[in-house]
KELUM-343371 format. One line per field, with one value per residue: x, y, z negated of N, C-alpha, C in turn; residue number from 1; residue in one letter. Coordinates in steps of 0.2 Angstrom, whole numbers, plus 5000, padded with zeros to 4 digits. Each point is the difference from the previous one (the first is absolute). Layout:
nxx = X,...
nyy = Y,...
nzz = Z,...
caxx = X,...
cayy = Y,...
cazz = Z,...
cxx = X,...
cyy = Y,...
czz = Z,...
seq = NUM,...
type = A,...
END
This chain:
nxx = 5123,5002,5001,4994,4993,5005,5001,4994,4997,5003,5004,4999,4999,5003,5003,4996,5002,5003,4997,5001,5005,5001,5001,5006,5004,5000,5000,4999,4995,4997,4994,4999,4996,4999,4997,4996,5000,4993,5003,5005,4997,4997,5006,5002,4994,5001,5006,5002,4998,4996,4997,5003,4998,4997,5002,5000,4993,4997,5002,5000,4994,4996,5000,4997,4994,5000,4999,4993,4994,5002,4998,4996,4997,5002,4999,4995,5001,4999,4994,4997,5000,4998,4993,5001,5001,4997,4997,5004,4993,5004,4996,4997,5008,5001,4995,5001,5008,5002,4995,5004,5003,4996,4999,5007,5003,4997,5002,5007,5000,4998,5006,5004,4993,5001,5006,5002,4999,5000,5006,5001,4997,5007,4999,5001,5004,5004,5000,5003,5003,5002,4999,5003,4999,4998,5007,4999,5006,5003,5003,4999,5005,4999,4994,5003,5005,4996,4997,5006,5001,4994,5001,5003,4999,5002,4999,4993,5001,4995,5002,4995,5003,5000,5002,4999,4997,5000,5004,5005,5005,5005,5001,4994,4999,5007,4998,4994,5003,5005,4996,4998,5004,5000,4991,4998,5005,4997,4996,5002
nyy = 4895,5007,5002,5002,4997,4997,5001,5000,4994,4996,4997,5008,5005,4997,4998,5005,4999,4995,5004,5004,4993,4997,5005,5002,4993,5002,5004,4997,5002,5008,4998,5006,4999,5007,5003,5004,5002,4998,4995,5001,5005,4996,4996,5004,5001,4993,5002,5003,4993,5000,5005,5001,4992,5003,5003,4999,4996,5005,5003,4994,5000,5006,4997,4996,5002,5005,4996,4994,5004,5004,4996,4999,5005,5000,4993,5002,5005,4998,4996,5005,5001,4995,5000,5008,4999,4997,5005,5005,5001,5004,5003,4992,4999,5007,5000,4995,5002,5004,4997,4995,5004,5001,4994,4999,5007,4999,4995,5001,5004,4996,4997,5005,4999,4996,4998,5006,4999,4996,4998,5007,4996,4994,5003,5006,4999,4996,5005,5005,4997,4998,5007,5002,5004,5005,5000,5004,4997,5002,4998,5007,5002,4998,5000,5007,4994,4996,5003,5003,4994,4999,5005,5001,5007,5002,5005,5001,5004,4999,4994,4999,4997,4992,5002,4995,5004,5006,4998,4998,5004,4998,5008,5003,4994,5001,5008,4998,4996,5005,5003,4996,5000,5008,5002,4993,5004,5007,4995,4997
nzz = 5062,5005,4994,5005,4995,4996,5007,5001,4994,5001,4996,4999,5004,5005,4994,5000,5006,4998,4994,5002,5002,4993,4998,5006,5000,4995,5003,5007,5002,5000,4999,5002,4997,5002,4996,5005,4999,5004,5003,5002,5002,5006,5003,5001,5003,5002,5001,4995,4996,5004,5000,4993,5000,5003,4997,4995,5001,5003,4996,4998,5005,4999,4994,5002,5005,4997,4994,5002,5000,4993,4999,5004,4999,4994,5000,5004,4996,4993,5002,5001,4994,4995,5003,4998,4994,5001,5002,4994,4999,5001,5006,5002,4998,5002,5004,5001,4999,5005,5002,4998,4999,5004,5005,4999,5002,5005,5000,5001,5004,5005,4998,4999,5001,5005,5001,4999,5004,5004,5001,4998,5008,5000,4994,5003,5005,4997,4996,5010,5003,4995,5001,4997,5005,4998,4997,5004,5000,5001,5004,4998,4996,4997,4999,4998,4996,4999,4997,4997,4997,4999,4998,4996,5003,5007,4995,5003,5003,5003,4999,4998,4996,4998,4994,4997,5003,4999,5005,4997,4999,5004,5003,5002,5002,5003,5001,5002,5004,5003,4999,5002,5006,5003,5000,5004,5003,4999,5003,5004
caxx = 4996,5001,4992,5000,4998,5006,5003,4995,4998,5005,4997,4997,4994,4997,4998,4993,4998,4996,4994,4997,4998,4996,4993,4994,4997,4995,4993,4993,4996,4994,4992,4999,4994,4999,4994,4999,5000,4992,4998,5005,4995,4996,5001,5001,4994,4997,5005,5007,5005,4999,5004,5006,5001,5000,5004,5006,5001,5003,5007,5002,5000,5008,5008,5001,5003,5007,5006,5002,5002,5006,5006,5000,5003,5006,5004,5002,5007,5008,5002,5005,5008,5003,5001,5005,5006,5000,4999,5004,4997,4999,4996,4994,5000,5000,4992,4997,5002,4995,4994,5002,5000,4994,4996,5000,4997,4992,4996,5002,4995,4991,4998,5003,4996,4994,5003,4999,4991,4998,5004,4996,4991,4995,4996,4994,5001,4997,4995,4994,4999,4996,4995,5002,5001,4996,5004,5003,5007,5004,5007,4999,5009,5003,4994,5002,5005,4997,4994,5005,5002,4996,4996,5006,5002,5001,4994,4999,5000,4995,4997,4999,5000,5002,5010,5001,4997,5008,5004,5007,5007,5006,5005,4996,5002,5006,5002,4995,5003,5008,4998,4999,5006,5005,4997,5004,5008,5000,4995,5004
cayy = 5005,5006,5004,5006,5006,4999,5003,5006,5005,4997,4995,5001,5000,4995,4995,4999,5000,4995,5001,5005,4998,4995,5004,5004,4995,4997,5008,4999,5005,5001,5004,5005,5003,5004,5003,5006,5008,5000,4994,5001,5005,4995,4995,5003,5002,4995,4996,5003,4994,4998,5007,5000,4995,5001,5007,4997,4995,5005,5001,4992,4996,5004,4998,4992,5003,5005,4996,4996,5005,5003,4993,4997,5006,5001,4994,5002,5004,4997,4995,5005,5001,4992,4999,5004,4999,4992,5002,5005,5005,5005,5003,4998,4997,5005,5003,4996,5004,5008,4997,4996,5004,5004,4993,4999,5007,5000,4994,5003,5008,4996,4994,5002,5001,4994,4993,5004,5004,4995,4997,5004,5002,4994,4996,5003,4997,4992,5000,5001,4995,4995,5003,5000,5005,5004,5006,5001,5002,5001,4999,5003,5001,4992,5000,5004,4997,4995,5004,5004,4992,4997,5008,5006,5001,5006,5004,5006,5007,5000,4995,5000,4994,5002,4999,4994,4999,5002,4998,5002,4998,4996,5002,4999,4994,5000,5003,4996,4994,5001,5005,4992,4996,5003,5000,4996,4999,5003,4999,4995
cazz = 4999,4993,4998,5003,4995,4996,5004,5001,4993,4996,4998,4991,5002,5004,4997,4999,5007,4999,4996,5006,5005,4999,4999,5005,5005,4997,4999,5002,5002,4995,5001,4993,5000,4995,5000,5003,4993,4999,4997,4992,4995,4996,4995,4994,4999,4999,4995,4998,4999,5007,5004,4998,5002,5007,5001,4998,5004,5005,5000,5002,5007,5002,4999,5004,5006,5003,4997,5006,5008,5001,5000,5007,5003,4999,5001,5006,5004,5002,5008,5006,5000,5002,5007,5003,4997,5003,5007,5002,5003,4994,5001,4997,4992,4996,5002,4996,4994,4995,5001,4995,4994,5000,4996,4994,4997,5000,4997,4990,4997,4999,4995,4993,4993,5000,4994,4993,4997,5000,4993,4997,5000,5001,4995,5002,5007,4999,4996,5002,5004,4996,4996,4992,4998,5004,5001,5008,5002,5006,5000,5006,5002,5003,5005,5006,5004,5004,5005,5003,5004,5004,5001,5003,5008,5002,5001,5004,4994,4999,4997,4993,4997,4995,5000,5001,5006,5002,5001,4998,5006,4997,4996,4992,4997,4997,4992,4991,4998,4998,4995,4993,4999,4993,4992,4998,5000,4996,4994,5000
cxx = 5000,4993,5003,5000,5004,5005,4998,5000,5006,4997,4994,4992,5000,4997,4992,4998,4995,4996,4996,4996,4994,4992,4996,4998,4994,4994,4996,4995,4995,4997,5002,4993,4999,4992,5001,5000,4993,5000,5002,4997,4994,5001,5002,4993,4998,5003,5006,5006,5001,5006,5007,5003,5003,5005,5008,5003,5003,5006,5004,5003,5007,5006,5003,5002,5005,5007,5004,5004,5006,5006,5000,5003,5008,5004,4998,5004,5006,5001,5000,5009,5003,5001,5005,5006,5004,5003,5005,4999,5001,4995,4993,5002,4999,4995,4997,5000,4995,4994,4999,5001,4996,4994,5000,4999,4993,4998,5002,4995,4993,5001,5003,4997,4996,5003,4997,4992,4997,5001,4996,4994,4996,4996,4992,4998,4993,4991,4995,4999,4994,4993,5000,4999,4996,5002,5001,5006,5002,5007,5002,5007,5000,4995,5003,5006,4999,4997,5005,5004,4997,4997,5004,5002,5003,4993,5001,5001,4993,4995,5000,5001,5004,5008,5000,5001,5008,5007,5006,5004,5004,5003,4996,5000,5004,5001,4997,5004,5005,4996,4997,5005,5005,4999,5002,5005,5002,4997,5008,5007
cyy = 5005,5002,5007,5005,5002,5005,5009,5003,4998,4995,4998,4999,4994,4995,5001,4998,4993,4999,5004,4997,4994,5005,5001,4992,4996,5005,4998,5005,5000,5004,5006,5004,5005,5004,5006,5006,5000,4996,5000,5005,4997,4996,5005,5003,4994,4994,5003,4995,4997,5005,4999,4994,5001,5006,4994,4993,5004,5002,4996,5000,5007,5002,4994,5003,5004,4996,4997,5003,5002,4994,4999,5006,5003,4994,5001,5005,4995,4995,5004,5003,4994,4999,5004,4998,4993,5001,5004,5006,5007,5005,4999,4998,5006,5002,4993,5000,5004,4999,4996,5004,5006,4998,4998,5004,5000,4995,5002,5005,4996,4996,5003,4999,4993,4996,5002,5003,4992,4996,5004,5000,4992,4998,5005,4999,4993,5001,5003,4996,4995,5004,5000,5007,5006,5007,5003,5003,5003,5002,5005,5000,4991,5000,5005,5000,4997,5003,5002,4996,5001,5006,5005,4999,5009,5004,5004,5008,5001,4997,4999,4992,5000,5000,4994,4997,5002,4997,5002,5001,4996,5003,5000,4994,4999,5006,4996,4995,5003,5004,4994,4997,5004,4999,4994,4997,5005,4998,4994,5004
czz = 4996,4998,5003,4995,4996,5002,4999,4994,4995,4994,4994,5006,5004,4997,4999,5007,4999,4998,5003,5006,4998,4997,5006,5003,4993,4997,5001,5002,4992,5002,4992,5001,4997,5003,5002,4995,5000,4994,4991,4996,4998,4994,4992,4996,4996,4995,4998,5001,5008,5003,4998,5002,5008,5001,5000,5006,5007,4997,4997,5006,5003,4998,5002,5006,5000,4997,5007,5007,4999,4999,5007,5004,5000,5003,5009,5003,4996,5004,5005,4997,5003,5008,5006,4998,5004,5008,5001,5001,4994,4998,4997,4994,4997,5000,4993,4992,4997,5000,4994,4994,5000,4996,4992,4994,5000,4995,4991,4999,4999,4994,4994,4994,5000,4992,4993,5000,5001,4991,4994,4995,4999,4997,5002,5006,4998,4996,5003,5004,4998,4998,4993,4997,5005,5000,5006,5000,5007,5001,5006,5005,5006,5007,5006,5002,5005,5009,5005,5004,5008,5005,5004,5006,4998,4999,5005,4995,4999,4997,4993,4997,4991,5000,5003,5009,5004,5000,4997,5005,4995,4995,4992,4997,4997,4995,4996,4999,4995,4992,4995,4999,4995,4994,4995,4998,4993,4991,4996,4994
seq = 1,2,3,4,5,6,7,8,9,10,11,12,13,14,15,16,17,18,19,20,21,22,23,24,25,26,27,28,29,30,31,32,33,34,35,36,37,38,39,40,41,42,43,44,45,46,47,48,49,50,51,52,53,54,55,56,57,58,59,60,61,62,63,64,65,66,67,68,69,70,71,72,73,74,75,76,77,78,79,80,81,82,83,84,85,86,87,88,89,90,91,92,93,94,95,96,97,98,99,100,101,102,103,104,105,106,107,108,109,110,111,112,113,114,115,116,117,118,119,120,121,122,123,124,125,126,127,128,129,130,131,132,133,134,135,136,137,138,139,140,141,142,143,144,145,146,147,148,149,150,151,152,153,154,155,156,157,158,159,160,161,162,163,164,165,166,167,168,169,170,171,172,173,174,175,176,177,178,179,180,181,182,183,184,185,186,187,188
type = M,T,N,I,Y,K,E,I,L,G,D,E,A,S,Q,Y,I,P,I,I,E,K,I,L,S,E,C,G,S,Y,N,Y,E,F,L,N,E,E,D,F,K,D,L,I,R,R,D,V,A,E,S,Q,A,Q,Y,I,K,E,L,L,Y,R,S,H,F,V,S,M,S,A,I,A,R,N,F,Q,W,L,E,G,M,K,C,A,Y,E,A,G,L,Y,L,P,F,A,A,S,M,R,C,F,L,E,S,T,A,D,S,Y,F,S,L,Q,S,L,C,T,T,L,S,K,N,I,G,T,I,N,D,T,I,N,K,C,T,T,Q,F,G,I,F,T,E,L,E,N,F,L,I,H,Y,T,H,A,R,R,L,E,K,T,E,I,A,P,D,S,H,E,A,K,T,A,A,K,Y,I,R,D,L,E,E,K,S,S,A,Q,V,Q,R,L
END
């Protein structure tokens, strides 16, 4: 049997398909519990360490949700490409590929600072969850990227919303990626 993903994606990218399938088959379902704003403000007044721990837990919940849903969403578009390719249907293949590219660009945009932020702050994160500190730290950039993933949409001209809620165009994602890639190449 021919590996269709290898034909579509090439040798290097297609080797990740079994890993993605394993992740998705073993991910299970999760319940994320978030406090509403009023309850969170009340918690801050009552117990700073507990409120900071709750903030970090919710940030980690968002990180997990965005990461797993990005993998699932992007894989579904790949599945669409695969099905269309196998059936010899050019237009559905092209449409799925376009959606796959937009989806991966959105995922990259939203997750670009996740690993570095978490790894650079793992000590603080652990101390906070274990309530070993009363310092209240906020990870604004990461939080905004994660909120963008879950809440971004095309805003009406009269709509007032945080910047993180405004959907980016595919062209904007590509420009951002090209700028970052170009800067990285220039550093080499």
